[in-house]
C-alpha positions in Angstrom: 113.0 81.4 84.8 109.7 81.7 86.5 106.3 83.1 85.4 105.1 86.4 86.8 102.0 88.6 86.5 103.0 92.2 86.0 101.1 95.5 86.1 102.3 97.5 83.1 99.8 100.4 82.8 96.3 101.3 83.7 94.0 98.3 83.2 96.8 96.2 81.7 98.5 93.1 83.0 100.9 90.8 81.3 102.2 87.3 82.2 105.9 86.9 81.3 109.0 84.9 82.2 111.1 86.4 85.0 114.6 85.5 86.2 115.1 83.6 89.5 118.1 84.4 91.6 119.3 82.4 94.6 118.2 83.8 98.0 120.8 86.1 99.5 121.8 86.4 103.2 118.7 86.5 105.4 116.4 85.7 102.5 114.1 82.8 101.6 112.9 81.6 98.2 109.2 80.7 98.2 106.9 78.8 95.8 103.7 80.8 96.1 100.7 78.4 95.9 97.7 80.8 96.0 97.6 84.6 95.8 94.4 86.6 96.6 93.4 89.8 94.8 92.4 92.6 97.1 91.0 96.1 96.8 94.4 97.7 96.8 95.4 95.5 93.9 92.3 96.8 92.0 93.3 100.4 92.8 96.7 99.7 91.2 95.0 98.0 88.2 92.9 101.1 87.7 96.0 103.2 87.6 95.1 105.1 90.8 98.5 104.4 92.4 100.8 105.1 89.4 102.6 107.8 91.5 103.7 105.0 93.9 103.9 101.8 91.8 106.8 101.6 89.4 105.6 99.6 86.3 106.2 96.9 85.3 105.3 95.7 88.8 104.6 92.2 90.2 101.6 92.5 92.4 100.2 90.4 95.2 100.5 90.3 99.0 97.8 87.9 100.2 99.4 84.5 99.7 100.3 81.1 100.9 103.1 78.8 99.7 106.1 76.7 100.7 109.8 77.4 101.3 112.0 76.3 98.4 115.5 77.5 99.4 116.9 79.4 102.3 119.8 81.9 102.0 122.9 82.1 104.1 122.3 82.8 107.8 118.6 81.8 107.8 117.7 79.5 110.7 114.4 77.9 111.6 113.1 77.4 108.1 113.6 74.5 105.7 112.3 73.5 102.2 108.7 72.4 102.3 107.6 74.5 105.2 104.1 76.0 104.7 104.1 79.8 105.1 102.4 83.0 104.5 104.2 86.4 104.4 103.6 89.6 106.5 104.6 91.8 103.5 106.2 94.7 105.4 109.7 96.1 105.6 110.5 99.1 107.7 113.6 101.3 108.4 113.6 100.9 112.2 114.8 104.5 112.4 111.9 106.8 111.8 109.8 108.3 114.6 107.0 105.7 114.1 109.4 102.8 114.3 111.2 104.3 117.3 107.8 104.6 119.0 107.1 100.9 118.4 104.7 101.3 115.4 106.9 99.8 112.7 103.9 98.8 110.6 103.3 102.5 109.9 106.9 103.4 109.2 107.3 106.6 107.3 109.4 104.8 104.8 107.5 101.5 104.7 108.1 99.0 101.9 104.8 97.3 101.4 105.9 94.2 99.5 103.6 93.6 96.5 103.1 97.4 96.1 106.4 99.1 96.6 108.5 96.0 95.7 107.8 92.8 93.8 104.9 90.7 95.1 103.7 87.2 95.2 102.0 86.8 91.8 104.8 84.7 90.4 105.9 81.1 90.7 109.1 81.9 92.6 109.4 84.8 95.1 112.3 85.8 97.3 111.5 87.6 100.5 113.3 88.4 103.8 113.1 85.5 106.2 111.8 87.9 108.8 108.5 88.3 106.9 107.6 84.6 107.1 104.7 83.4 109.2 104.3 79.7 109.7 101.1 77.9 108.7 100.0 74.7 110.3 100.5 71.6 108.1 96.8 70.8 108.6 95.7 74.1 107.0 94.9 73.8 103.3 97.0 76.4 101.4 94.0 77.8 99.7 92.7 78.9 103.1 96.1 80.0 104.2 96.0 82.7 101.5 93.3 84.4 103.6 95.4 84.9 106.6 96.7 88.3 105.5 93.2 89.9 105.1 92.2 88.2 108.3 95.2 89.9 110.0 93.8 93.2 108.7 90.5 92.4 110.4 92.2 91.4 113.6 94.1 94.7 113.7 91.0 96.7 112.9 89.0 95.0 115.7 91.8 95.6 118.1 92.2 99.3 117.1 88.5 99.8 117.7 88.6 98.2 121.1 85.8 95.7 120.4 84.8 93.8 123.6 82.1 91.5 124.8 78.5 92.8 124.4 79.5 95.7 122.1 77.0 96.5 119.4 78.9 96.8 116.2 77.9 98.0 112.7 80.2 97.1 109.7 79.5 99.4 106.7 80.7 97.4 103.7 80.3 93.7 103.4 83.2 92.8 101.0 85.9 90.4 102.1 87.5 92.6 104.7 84.1 93.8 106.0 82.9 90.2 106.5 86.2 89.3 108.1 85.9 92.2 110.5 82.3 91.1 111.4 83.5 87.5 112.0 86.5 88.6 114.2 84.3 91.1 116.1 81.7 88.4 116.7 84.4 86.1 118.0 85.3 88.9 120.5 81.8 88.7 121.8 80.2 91.6 119.9 76.7 91.7 118.5 77.3 92.6 114.8 75.3 94.0 111.9 76.6 94.3 108.3 75.4 97.0 105.9 76.0 96.0 102.3 74.3 96.9 98.9 75.4 93.8 97.0 72.8 91.0 97.4 75.3 88.2 96.9 77.5 89.6 99.7 74.6 90.0 102.0 73.5 86.4 101.4 77.0 85.2 102.1 77.2 87.2 105.4 73.8 85.7 106.4 75.0 82.2 105.5 77.8 82.8 107.9 75.3 83.6 110.7 75.6 87.4 110.5 72.7 89.8 110.2 73.0 91.9 107.0 71.0 94.9 106.0 70.4 96.5 102.6 70.9 100.3 102.8 68.9 100.7 99.6 65.8 99.1 101.2 66.1 100.3 104.8 66.8 103.4 106.8 69.9 102.0 108.5 70.0 104.6 111.4 66.4 103.7 112.2 67.1 100.0 112.2 70.1 100.6 114.5 67.9 102.7 116.8 65.4 99.9 117.1 68.0 97.3 117.5 69.8 99.2 120.3 66.7 100.7 122.1 67.6 104.1 120.8 71.1 104.0 122.3 73.0 103.7 119.0 75.9 101.5 118.1 79.1 101.3 120.3 81.4 100.9 117.3 81.1 101.4 113.5 83.6 100.2 110.9 83.7 102.2 107.6 84.8 99.6 105.0 82.9 100.7 102.0 85.1 103.5 100.8 82.1 105.6 99.8 80.9 108.9 100.9 77.5 107.4 101.8 79.2 104.8 103.9 81.0 107.5 106.0 77.6 109.2 106.6 76.0 106.0 107.7 78.9 105.0 110.0 78.8 108.3 111.7 75.0 108.4 112.0 74.5 105.0 113.6 76.9 105.7 116.5 75.6 106.4 120.0 77.1 108.5 122.7 80.9 108.2 122.9 80.8 105.7 120.0 83.9 104.9 118.1 84.3 105.1 114.3 87.1 102.9 112.9 88.1 104.0 109.5 89.3 100.9 107.5 88.6 101.8 103.8 91.1 103.7 101.7 89.2 106.8 100.5 90.7 108.1 97.3 89.6 111.7 98.0 88.7 113.8 101.0 85.3 113.3 102.4 82.9 115.6 104.2 82.2 114.4 107.7 79.5 115.5 110.1 81.8 117.0 112.8 78.8 118.4 114.7 77.8 114.8 115.3 81.3 114.1 116.7 80.9 117.1 119.0 77.4 116.4 120.1 77.9 112.7 120.9 81.6 112.9 121.9 82.5 110.4 119.2 86.0 109.1 118.6 87.6 108.5 115.1 90.2 105.8 115.0 92.4 105.0 112.0 93.4 101.4 111.3 96.2 100.5 108.9 97.8 97.1 108.2 98.9 94.9 111.1 101.7 93.6 113.2 103.1 90.1 113.8 100.7 89.4 116.7 97.8 90.2 114.4 99.1 87.7 111.9 99.6 85.0 114.5 96.1 85.5 115.8 94.8 85.4 112.2 96.5 82.0 111.6 94.7 80.6 114.7 91.3 82.0 113.6 91.6 80.6 110.1 93.0 77.2 111.3 90.4 76.6 114.0 87.5 77.6 111.6 86.4 80.7 113.5 87.0 82.4 110.1 85.6 79.9 107.5 88.0 80.9 104.9 87.0 78.4 102.3 83.5 79.9 102.2 84.8 83.3 101.3 86.7 82.0 98.2 84.5 82.5 95.1 86.8 80.9 92.6 90.4 79.8 92.0 91.9 80.5 88.6 95.3 79.8 87.0 98.0 82.5 87.3 97.8 83.0 83.5 94.2 84.1 83.9 95.0 87.0 86.2 93.6 89.7 83.8 90.2 88.0 83.7 90.2 87.6 87.5 90.8 91.3 88.0 88.0 92.2 85.6 85.6 89.8 87.3 86.3 91.4 90.7 85.9 94.8 89.2 82.5 94.0 87.8 81.1 93.0 91.2 78.2 90.6 91.1 78.5 87.1 92.7 82.1 87.4 93.6 83.9 87.7 96.9 87.5 86.5 96.9 89.4 85.2 93.8 92.6 83.3 94.2 95.3 82.9 91.6 96.8 79.4 91.5 100.5 79.9 90.9 101.2 76.3 90.4 98.6 75.8 87.6 101.0 76.7 84.8 104.3 75.2 83.7 107.1 77.0 85.5 108.7 79.5 83.2 106.1 79.0 80.5 105.4 81.8 78.1 101.9 82.9 77.2 
């Protein structure tokens, strides 16, 4: 038996023993070390995704860990290997897959949402989802490769290049990661964030962060850019006001990259899109090249992952961790320590 955190109904998690089966053909059994909690996990916790998530459901897709056993036919992996997981399975037959966009497969299985995730002490996944981590990379930091891959994909979709002026609306974990990746691509970046703790963290990382409650953001952008406006804006806040700000700051032929998951339709100033010939770009998930670049950025310190980790708590304290993230305050990223409980222990 192993220990797993399960979503059972809105705002309710339990921690219970779960069976462990040997990995089948093409599968690998992992021992997750650390699992991050992300915004999508919070959406599930709130009950917003009950139409998709079949309870009881083991959550978690931001992880690092080690290989325990390999199933028949698996080559290139052995026990002890440090890994993270690109948590996607696709059907390879839908129009998106046939066009080469498998990460937006019409029948995508997002592991940790549509099928059991990493918040457990033993986890069996297809070997094809594994991404190798350098032995020199601490596993705590390796758990941030997945959200960094999101940022890499977003920056690529927006076409960020050297000397672009970029505004990131929303300074949570993904927003800060986008800002760091965009800066590494040569952009001049500003972060817009209401939360003082998150602004301070962004500034400690060498970014410029603005408080939208204290400043007229479009006016600041106009002064910063000599009235030209931003080349690219990322909407990461998920709020109606964030959409308005992201559209307003863009200059002629600017690009708006939509990153946040908006739970309801939003009004958008389409006249602004017409008047300035703006472009709206959607960005969802990642592909393997994004993951591989993310590993490099975390491993070489371009993304200082350790500084984004607010706290690490035992797997058995998952409920408290979700509530801490929900409350906001001085919290950025919380990791669950999957090894910090006796394997198979009941609580």
